[in-house]
N, C-alpha and C positions, 0 to 999 in steps of 0.2 A: 363839830362836838361828834358827829358820827364818824370822822374818820382818828377820831382819837379812841374813840370806844371800841374801832375795827382792830386800834393797833395793839390795846390791851386783853385781846381774844383769842383764843386756841383757834389756828386755821382750822377754815370748815375740811379741807382735805384730809388733814391729818386725821380729824375726828369721822369722818364718812369710813376712811381705811380702818379705824378701832372699831366702831362701829360693824361694818362688815364683816372684820376678823372674828368679834362675839359672834356674831349671830349672821352665819353665812347662809343659812337657810331661809331669812326673813329680806323679803324687801320692801324699803323704805320711800315713800314718798318724798320730794321735795322739802314740804314743808316741816315732816317731822324730821326732819333731819335738820333742818334750820331749829327744830326749837329743842332737837336734843343738843344742839351747839351751845344756844342762847341759854339753859340750864346747867348746862356745866360752866359757861363763863361765868353763868351768874353764882353756883355753888364756889367756883375759886373767890372769884371776889369775894364773898361774904367770910368765906375759909381765913383767906388773905387778911381782912379788916381786924377780924377777931383773935388770931395770933398776935397782929398786930398791935391790939389792945391789951394781950397777956405780957405782951414784951415789955411794954410802957409801965405797966403796973407793977412789973418787975424792976422794974429802971433800967433794964438792957436797951440797947442799942443796936441790936443786934437781932435777929429772929431767929432762933433755934428749933429742931426738928421738936424739942419736948415742947414751945410754944404752940407749936400746930397740933399736937395731940391734946394738950389743954385744949385748944380751939374747939378742937373736934367734940370733945367732953361737953364744955359749953353750950354747943349747938345739938347735943342732943343726937351725935353719932358717934358714940364709944364703940356702935358694934364694928367699926371702921379701923378702930385704933390695932386691932392686931394683924390686920392687912397690913396697915400703912406700918408697921413696924417690921414686919416682915419683907416688904418691899426696901425700905431705909437697910436694913441689912443685906439685901441680894445688891444695892447700890455701892454697900461701902465695899465689897467684897471687888465687886469692879474695879473703884478707884483705887483699890489697896494693892491688886494684880498690874492694873496701868503702871503706878506707881514705882512696885516690883522692878518691871520689865525696864522703865526709864533708866532704873537705877542700875540692873545690868546692862545696858546699852552704856549709859555713862559711865560705871565702873566694872568692868568684862574681867578685873581680877588679873590681866596682862598690862607690864609697862606700856606707857606710850611708846615710848623706842622702840619694843619688840614689835605693837602692830604694826610702827612706821615701816618696818625691817621686812614684815612679814606681805606687807601692801606692794613695797617696792619688789619684793621678789615676784609675788604675780604680776605685775606690771613687765617684769623682765621676761617672765614666762610667756606670756602675752604675746610680745611683741616676738619674742621668739618662733610661737606657731605660726601668728602671721608672717615671718619671715618665708620661714618653711613653705606655708601654702603659695605665699606671692611666687617665691623659685620654680615651685611643681606647676604652676601654672605659666610659666615661662618656659619650660622645659616641656611640658606638653605642649607649647603652640609652636617651638621648634621644630620637636617631632613630626607636630603636622605640616607644618610647611617641607620640611626635608621630603617627605611622604609626597606631598603635591608637587615637587619638582620630579622627584623621581617616577612619577606616574606620567607629568607632562613628557618627559627625555623618552620614556618608553613607547608613548603615544605617537611621537614626533618621528622618532626613528622607525617603528610600525609603517605609519603612513608613507613615510622616506621608501621604504623599501617597496611597499603594493604601488607606488606613482610610478618610479622608474627601476622598471627590471633590468635594463641594460647598464644601471649603474654598477651595481656586483660587477656583470662581466668586465665592464671597462676599469675598472677597478682592480680587478684580477691581472688583465692585461698591462696595467701602469705599475702592476708591483714587479719592483726591482729583478725578483728570482724569474717571473714570466717572462721578463725583458732578454735575459739572461738564454733562455730555453729559446724562447724566440728569434734569436740571433742565433744561437747553434743551428735552428732549423733551417734557415735561410743558406747557410753557410752550405750545409748539406745539400741543398738545392741547389747551389751555383752548382755544387761539385759535379750532378749530372750533368749539366749543362755543357759542361766542357768537352 
């Protein structure tokens, strides 16, 4: 039976939060908080029972806000009626706003075919941008790899020339132009010996 009563109660954490918001400067003991929760639950049960009685007296099957307001009168809480009406109006305004927003989303005033065309256009633009980004990334990679290859080639040629200084002189002597000059010089030397 206790579990069933807990199911019909206001959640304790919600009540604790409400009390803390209403009187933030006051600290309450756990027993005081529990007493407030129990009192609120009892008041709600009492009000709901009286509203149900009013509803049955009017041969209605659905409890309406007017039944709750009459129940407040019957229980001697007439001074709360005005606050209840104000809260009820605020709630109705919120419900109306949500309905209007839902209707705007359901019926935006643009034909469905036009919305579909716009959506497809947005998808195409997104694909195009994605492709451009991928191409730019690929181009950047190619440029980076080419730059690395040039750096490797430059470092290799520098290291080769510093490791073998005779390589330059050997390549010069092996050059066909240098060979012909060397051959002429040899012939001139031969003439001197004759």
